[in-house]
C-alpha positions, 0 to 999 in steps of 0.5 A: 655756296659753291661759286661765292667770290672769293674775296668774300671768304674767310680771312682765316688762313687757309690753314686755319679753315674748317672742313665746310659741313656736309650739305643735304640734298633734301629740298622742301615740297614747294621747290623740289630739284634734282639730286646733284648728278642726275638724270644719268646718261652713260654718254656724259663724258667726266668733267675735267677738273681745271687745276691751275683755274679757268675764268674769262670774267671774274676769277673770284667765280671760280667753282671751287669744287664740282657744281650743279645749278639749276638754270630757270626758264619762265615765259615772258612776254612772248618766249621762254627765257632763262630768268634766274641761276639756282644752287642745285644743292641748296635752292638758294638763288644766286643770279637774275638775268635781266633783260634790257627792255626794248633792246635790240641786242637782247642785252641780258645783264647777270645780277648777282644777290644785291642786283649788281650786274656781274656780267652782260651779254649782248646779241648781235642785231643783224643775224645771219647762219650764226648770233654773235654775242659779246660779253661785259664784265659788270655792266660796263657795254661802252667798253672793249668786250672781254670776250665775243663768241658765236653760237648756231643750234647749240653750236659755241664757237669762242677763243679768249684769254684764261685770265689765271694763266694768261694762255689762249684757250678755246670753248666749242660745244657738242650734243644737240637738243638742250643736252650739251657738253662745253669742251675746252682746248687750252691753246689754240692747235686743233690738235690739242685734247677737247677737256670737258668742263661743262655740261647743260641739260634739261632739267628731269619732269617734277621739278621747276622748268629749265636746265642743269647745268654741271661744272668742272672744279676751277671753271669761271661758272659766269662764263659756263652761265652766259654761254647757256643762256645763248644756247638756249636763244639757239634752239628756240623751237624747243617744246617746253613741258607745261610748267607744274601748276606749284610753280606758275 
Protein backbone atom coordinates (compact mmCIF):
# COMPACT_ATOMS: atom_id res chain seq x y z
CA UNK A 1 0.00 0.00 0.00
CA UNK A 2 1.48 3.32 -1.05
CA UNK A 3 0.10 5.32 1.90
CA UNK A 4 0.34 2.74 4.67
CA UNK A 5 1.01 4.40 8.02
CA UNK A 6 4.71 4.38 8.90
CA UNK A 7 3.95 2.77 12.25
CA UNK A 8 2.57 -0.23 10.40
CA UNK A 9 5.76 -0.73 8.44
CA UNK A 10 8.23 -3.50 9.07
CA UNK A 11 10.70 -2.91 11.89
CA UNK A 12 13.55 -4.37 9.82
CA UNK A 13 16.38 -1.79 9.45
CA UNK A 14 16.14 0.14 6.17
CA UNK A 15 19.33 -1.44 4.80
CA UNK A 16 17.73 -4.88 5.01
CA UNK A 17 14.31 -4.06 3.62
CA UNK A 18 13.61 -5.89 0.38
CA UNK A 19 12.64 -3.76 -2.61
CA UNK A 20 8.87 -3.48 -2.98
CA UNK A 21 7.29 -5.92 -5.43
CA UNK A 22 6.14 -4.57 -8.76
CA UNK A 23 2.42 -3.87 -8.73
CA UNK A 24 0.20 -5.09 -11.50
CA UNK A 25 -2.18 -2.59 -13.02
CA UNK A 26 -4.54 -5.24 -14.37
CA UNK A 27 -7.93 -5.18 -12.70
CA UNK A 28 -10.68 -7.79 -12.34
CA UNK A 29 -13.48 -7.44 -14.89
CA UNK A 30 -15.94 -6.61 -12.15
CA UNK A 31 -14.03 -3.53 -11.02
CA UNK A 32 -11.95 -1.91 -13.78
CA UNK A 33 -9.96 1.17 -12.81
CA UNK A 34 -7.78 3.37 -15.02
CA UNK A 35 -4.08 2.74 -15.37
CA UNK A 36 -2.15 5.19 -13.11
CA UNK A 37 -1.45 8.41 -14.95
CA UNK A 38 -4.58 8.43 -17.11
CA UNK A 39 -6.33 10.32 -18.54
CA UNK A 40 -3.42 12.31 -19.98
CA UNK A 41 -3.78 16.09 -19.90
CA UNK A 42 -1.02 18.24 -21.31
CA UNK A 43 -2.02 21.21 -19.21
CA UNK A 44 -1.40 19.42 -15.91
CA UNK A 45 1.96 20.43 -14.44
CA UNK A 46 4.18 17.61 -13.16
CA UNK A 47 3.73 17.04 -9.44
CA UNK A 48 6.67 18.05 -7.26
CA UNK A 49 8.06 15.59 -4.73
CA UNK A 50 8.20 16.93 -1.17
CA UNK A 51 11.52 15.50 -0.03
CA UNK A 52 11.10 16.80 3.54
CA UNK A 53 7.51 15.62 3.66
CA UNK A 54 4.35 17.72 3.95
CA UNK A 55 1.71 16.91 6.57
CA UNK A 56 -1.13 18.65 8.36
CA UNK A 57 -3.05 15.69 9.82
CA UNK A 58 -0.76 12.67 10.26
CA UNK A 59 2.80 12.34 8.97
CA UNK A 60 2.28 8.58 8.89
CA UNK A 61 0.04 9.00 5.86
CA UNK A 62 2.60 10.81 3.72
CA UNK A 63 2.86 9.01 0.37
CA UNK A 64 6.19 7.27 -0.01
CA UNK A 65 5.94 7.34 -3.80
CA UNK A 66 3.75 8.94 -6.46
CA UNK A 67 0.25 7.73 -5.61
CA UNK A 68 -3.01 7.57 -7.53
CA UNK A 69 -6.27 7.06 -5.67
CA UNK A 70 -9.87 6.65 -6.78
CA UNK A 71 -12.51 8.65 -4.89
CA UNK A 72 -15.81 6.84 -5.36
CA UNK A 73 -18.95 8.94 -5.78
CA UNK A 74 -22.27 7.48 -4.63
CA UNK A 75 -25.89 8.63 -4.55
CA UNK A 76 -27.01 8.88 -0.94
CA UNK A 77 -30.39 10.29 0.03
CA UNK A 78 -30.66 13.36 -2.21
CA UNK A 79 -27.13 13.99 -3.46
CA UNK A 80 -23.95 12.59 -4.94
CA UNK A 81 -21.29 12.25 -2.25
CA UNK A 82 -17.72 11.00 -1.98
CA UNK A 83 -18.23 7.68 -0.24
CA UNK A 84 -14.84 5.98 -0.20
CA UNK A 85 -11.21 5.94 -1.29
CA UNK A 86 -9.44 3.14 -3.16
CA UNK A 87 -5.82 2.56 -4.11
CA UNK A 88 -5.94 2.80 -7.88
CA UNK A 89 -3.11 0.36 -8.64
CA UNK A 90 -4.81 -2.51 -6.80
CA UNK A 91 -8.46 -1.52 -6.31
CA UNK A 92 -7.93 -2.05 -2.58
CA UNK A 93 -10.23 -0.01 -0.29
CA UNK A 94 -8.32 2.41 1.93
CA UNK A 95 -10.89 4.66 3.57
CA UNK A 96 -14.63 5.08 4.00
CA UNK A 97 -16.22 8.53 4.19
CA UNK A 98 -19.02 8.42 6.77
CA UNK A 99 -21.36 11.36 7.35
CA UNK A 100 -22.97 12.00 10.72
CA UNK A 101 -26.76 11.63 10.35
CA UNK A 102 -28.80 14.86 10.48
CA UNK A 103 -25.63 16.92 10.92
CA UNK A 104 -26.18 20.65 10.47
CA UNK A 105 -22.45 20.94 9.73
CA UNK A 106 -22.29 18.01 7.30
CA UNK A 107 -19.76 16.39 9.62
CA UNK A 108 -17.84 13.62 7.87
CA UNK A 109 -15.17 11.27 9.15
CA UNK A 110 -12.54 9.43 7.16
CA UNK A 111 -12.41 5.88 8.53
CA UNK A 112 -9.60 3.39 7.97
CA UNK A 113 -10.13 -0.31 7.20
CA UNK A 114 -10.75 -1.06 10.88
CA UNK A 115 -13.44 1.68 10.95
CA UNK A 116 -11.30 3.88 13.20
CA UNK A 117 -11.60 7.60 12.38
CA UNK A 118 -8.43 9.13 10.95
CA UNK A 119 -9.74 12.67 10.48
CA UNK A 120 -13.03 14.59 10.52
CA UNK A 121 -14.20 17.70 8.70
CA UNK A 122 -17.12 19.96 9.54
CA UNK A 123 -18.63 22.59 7.28
CA UNK A 124 -19.73 25.88 8.80
CA UNK A 125 -23.49 26.01 9.21
CA UNK A 126 -23.50 29.64 8.07
CA UNK A 127 -22.43 29.80 4.44
CA UNK A 128 -22.10 32.93 2.36
CA UNK A 129 -19.87 33.20 -0.66
CA UNK A 130 -17.41 30.66 0.72
CA UNK A 131 -17.82 27.46 2.69
CA UNK A 132 -15.52 27.14 5.71
CA UNK A 133 -14.31 23.71 6.81
CA UNK A 134 -12.72 22.78 10.14
CA UNK A 135 -10.51 19.69 10.24
CA UNK A 136 -9.91 17.56 13.33
CA UNK A 137 -7.68 14.63 14.21
CA UNK A 138 -9.70 11.43 14.41
CA UNK A 139 -13.25 12.36 15.54
CA UNK A 140 -12.50 14.71 18.41
CA UNK A 141 -14.47 17.78 17.33
CA UNK A 142 -14.51 19.14 20.89
CA UNK A 143 -10.88 20.25 20.55
CA UNK A 144 -9.36 23.05 18.51
CA UNK A 145 -9.27 22.22 14.79
CA UNK A 146 -5.95 21.15 13.29
CA UNK A 147 -6.59 23.67 10.53
CA UNK A 148 -9.37 25.42 8.66
CA UNK A 149 -9.84 26.12 4.98
CA UNK A 150 -12.38 27.77 2.71
CA UNK A 151 -13.79 26.62 -0.60
CA UNK A 152 -15.81 28.50 -3.21
CA UNK A 153 -16.44 26.91 -6.59
CA UNK A 154 -13.31 24.75 -6.41
CA UNK A 155 -11.13 27.64 -5.19
CA UNK A 156 -9.22 26.53 -2.09
CA UNK A 157 -7.70 28.86 0.51
CA UNK A 158 -5.80 27.22 3.36
CA UNK A 159 -2.93 28.09 5.69
CA UNK A 160 -1.42 25.61 8.14
CA UNK A 161 1.77 24.61 9.92
CA UNK A 162 3.63 21.73 8.29
CA UNK A 163 4.09 18.98 10.89
CA UNK A 164 7.31 17.85 9.20
CA UNK A 165 9.17 21.17 9.14
CA UNK A 166 7.25 23.52 11.44
CA UNK A 167 6.96 25.88 8.49
CA UNK A 168 3.89 28.00 7.71
CA UNK A 169 2.41 26.92 4.38
CA UNK A 170 -0.41 27.77 2.02
CA UNK A 171 -2.50 25.49 -0.16
CA UNK A 172 -4.58 26.75 -3.04
CA UNK A 173 -6.14 25.41 -6.21
CA UNK A 174 -6.49 26.13 -9.90
CA UNK A 175 -8.81 24.67 -12.53
CA UNK A 176 -12.52 23.99 -12.76
CA UNK A 177 -15.19 21.43 -13.65
CA UNK A 178 -13.65 18.81 -11.39
CA UNK A 179 -10.21 19.00 -13.05
CA UNK A 180 -8.24 20.66 -10.26
CA UNK A 181 -4.60 21.27 -9.37
CA UNK A 182 -3.77 21.65 -5.68
CA UNK A 183 -0.66 23.75 -5.16
CA UNK A 184 1.64 24.45 -2.22
CA UNK A 185 3.52 27.59 -1.17
CA UNK A 186 6.12 27.13 1.56
CA UNK A 187 6.08 30.29 3.62
CA UNK A 188 3.37 32.93 3.41
CA UNK A 189 4.99 35.25 0.88
CA UNK A 190 2.86 35.75 -2.23
CA UNK A 191 6.06 35.60 -4.31
CA UNK A 192 6.86 32.01 -3.32
CA UNK A 193 6.59 29.48 -6.13
CA UNK A 194 3.36 27.50 -6.29
CA UNK A 195 4.35 23.84 -6.38
CA UNK A 196 1.74 21.40 -7.77
CA UNK A 197 1.30 18.57 -5.25
CA UNK A 198 -1.97 16.92 -6.35
CA UNK A 199 -4.33 16.64 -9.30
CA UNK A 200 -8.02 15.74 -9.04
CA UNK A 201 -10.05 14.96 -12.16
CA UNK A 202 -13.15 12.94 -13.14
CA UNK A 203 -12.51 9.23 -13.54
CA UNK A 204 -12.65 8.11 -17.19
CA UNK A 205 -15.80 6.66 -18.71
CA UNK A 206 -16.05 2.89 -18.22
CA UNK A 207 -14.73 3.09 -14.65
CA UNK A 208 -16.64 3.44 -11.37
CA UNK A 209 -18.24 6.83 -10.82
CA UNK A 210 -15.88 9.25 -9.10
CA UNK A 211 -12.55 11.02 -9.37
CA UNK A 212 -8.93 10.10 -9.88
CA UNK A 213 -6.57 11.75 -7.40
CA UNK A 214 -2.84 11.93 -8.13
CA UNK A 215 -0.66 12.82 -5.12
CA UNK A 216 3.04 13.70 -5.11
CA UNK A 217 5.55 11.70 -3.12
CA UNK A 218 5.93 13.01 0.43
CA UNK A 219 2.47 14.60 0.68
CA UNK A 220 -0.06 13.81 3.43
CA UNK A 221 -2.73 11.85 1.54
CA UNK A 222 -5.37 12.51 4.20
CA UNK A 223 -5.13 16.28 3.67
CA UNK A 224 -5.46 15.82 -0.10
CA UNK A 225 -8.53 13.63 0.35
CA UNK A 226 -10.25 16.07 2.73
CA UNK A 227 -9.65 18.96 0.34
CA UNK A 228 -11.03 16.95 -2.58
CA UNK A 229 -14.20 16.14 -0.62
CA UNK A 230 -14.70 19.89 -0.25
CA UNK A 231 -14.00 20.45 -3.96
CA UNK A 232 -16.77 17.97 -4.73
CA UNK A 233 -19.11 19.81 -2.34
CA UNK A 234 -18.39 23.09 -4.11
CA UNK A 235 -19.65 21.90 -7.48
CA UNK A 236 -23.25 20.83 -6.70
CA UNK A 237 -24.44 21.38 -10.27
CA UNK A 238 -22.08 18.84 -11.81
CA UNK A 239 -23.92 16.58 -14.25
CA UNK A 240 -22.77 13.13 -13.25
CA UNK A 241 -23.00 10.42 -15.85
CA UNK A 242 -25.32 7.54 -15.04
CA UNK A 243 -23.31 4.81 -13.28
CA UNK A 244 -22.71 1.60 -15.17
CA UNK A 245 -25.23 -1.01 -14.05
CA UNK A 246 -22.30 -3.23 -13.11
CA UNK A 247 -21.47 -0.88 -10.25
CA UNK A 248 -25.01 0.08 -9.15
